[in-house]
C-alpha positions as CSV (number, residue, x, y, z in Angstrom):
1,V,-2.0,-129.6,54.4
2,Q,-5.0,-131.0,52.6
3,L,-6.6,-134.4,52.9
4,Q,-7.9,-135.6,49.6
5,A,-10.7,-138.2,49.8
6,S,-12.1,-140.3,47.0
7,G,-13.9,-143.6,46.3
8,G,-17.5,-142.8,47.2
9,G,-20.5,-143.6,45.0
10,L,-23.8,-145.4,44.6
11,V,-24.0,-149.1,45.4
12,Q,-26.7,-151.6,46.1
13,A,-27.2,-153.1,49.5
14,G,-24.7,-155.9,50.1
15,G,-22.1,-154.3,47.9
16,S,-18.7,-152.9,48.6
17,L,-16.8,-149.7,48.3
18,R,-13.3,-148.6,49.1
19,L,-12.6,-145.1,50.2
20,S,-9.1,-143.6,50.2
21,C,-7.7,-140.4,51.7
22,A,-4.2,-139.1,51.1
23,A,-2.4,-136.1,52.6
24,S,-1.2,-133.6,50.1
25,R,2.3,-133.3,51.5
26,S,5.0,-135.8,52.4
27,D,7.1,-133.7,54.7
28,I,4.8,-134.2,57.6
29,S,4.1,-136.5,60.5
30,V,0.7,-138.1,60.7
31,N,-0.6,-139.6,63.9
32,N,-4.2,-140.9,64.2
33,M,-6.2,-141.2,61.0
34,A,-9.9,-141.7,61.0
35,W,-13.1,-141.8,59.0
36,Y,-16.3,-140.1,60.1
37,R,-19.7,-139.9,58.5
38,Q,-22.7,-137.6,58.6
39,A,-26.1,-138.6,57.3
40,P,-28.7,-136.0,56.6
41,G,-30.2,-134.6,59.8
42,K,-27.7,-136.5,62.0
43,R,-24.6,-135.6,63.9
44,R,-21.2,-136.5,62.4
45,E,-20.0,-139.8,63.9
46,L,-16.8,-141.7,64.1
47,V,-16.7,-144.8,61.8
48,A,-13.2,-146.0,62.4
49,R,-9.8,-144.8,63.6
50,I,-6.3,-146.2,63.2
51,T,-3.2,-145.1,65.1
52,H,0.2,-144.7,63.6
53,S,1.1,-148.2,65.0
54,G,-2.0,-149.7,63.4
55,E,-4.3,-150.1,66.4
56,T,-7.9,-149.8,65.2
57,T,-11.2,-148.7,66.7
58,Y,-14.6,-149.2,65.0
59,A,-18.2,-148.0,65.6
60,D,-20.3,-150.9,66.7
61,S,-22.5,-150.5,63.7
62,V,-19.7,-151.3,61.2
63,K,-17.7,-153.9,63.1
64,G,-17.1,-157.0,61.0
65,R,-18.1,-155.1,57.8
66,F,-15.6,-152.2,57.5
67,T,-11.8,-152.3,57.7
68,I,-9.6,-149.3,58.1
69,S,-5.9,-149.5,57.0
70,R,-3.1,-147.1,56.3
71,D,0.3,-146.6,54.6
72,N,2.5,-144.5,56.8
73,A,5.0,-143.9,54.1
74,E,2.3,-142.5,51.8
75,N,0.3,-140.8,54.5
76,T,-2.8,-142.6,53.1
77,V,-5.7,-144.2,54.9
78,W,-8.3,-146.5,53.4
79,L,-11.8,-147.7,54.4
80,Q,-12.9,-151.0,52.9
81,M,-16.7,-151.2,53.3
82,N,-18.3,-154.5,52.7
83,S,-21.9,-155.7,53.2
84,L,-23.1,-152.2,52.8
85,E,-26.6,-151.3,54.2
86,P,-28.9,-148.4,53.4
87,G,-28.1,-147.1,56.9
88,D,-24.5,-146.5,55.8
89,T,-25.6,-143.8,53.4
90,A,-23.8,-140.6,54.4
91,V,-21.1,-138.2,53.5
92,Y,-17.8,-139.8,54.7
93,Y,-15.0,-137.6,55.9
94,C,-11.4,-138.5,56.6
95,N,-9.6,-136.9,59.5
96,A,-6.0,-136.9,60.6
97,D,-3.7,-135.4,63.2
98,V,-0.8,-133.8,61.3
99,R,2.4,-132.0,62.3
100,S,4.7,-130.2,60.0
101,I,8.4,-129.9,60.7
102,G,8.8,-127.5,63.6
103,S,5.1,-127.1,64.1
104,S,2.5,-128.3,66.6
105,W,-0.1,-131.1,66.0
106,Y,-3.2,-130.0,64.1
107,N,-6.4,-131.8,63.3
108,Y,-7.5,-131.8,59.6
109,W,-10.6,-132.8,57.7
110,G,-11.0,-134.0,54.2
111,Q,-13.6,-132.6,51.8
112,G,-16.1,-135.5,52.2
113,T,-17.2,-138.1,49.7
114,Q,-20.8,-139.3,49.3
115,V,-21.7,-142.9,49.8
116,T,-25.2,-143.9,48.9
117,V,-26.5,-147.4,49.4
118,S,-29.7,-148.4,47.7
119,S,-32.1,-151.1,49.0
């Protein structure tokens, strides 16, 4: 199973971007889906998480600005990022708990997409 992320880019402060991440297979079960980010010289941190039932969790730094959502039928998760700040500059990674038929749950990471916010 691969998680394919897209949607990063360069944007000015105050702008918006929408990240998307889709699982490469449809014959799977997906539980929690999340977005993490890692800025240069910093640890990877959780940005937002969404459960299969739609419950969401956000990092304090993005509350009110970012929205995570998902489509369970398409095994896709999005991150709508508004009012972007230079401090949001990082590589963003999607993450998901996935189970294939007859298998156990495994945690997968996407390849990362760069988000750069200029001041």
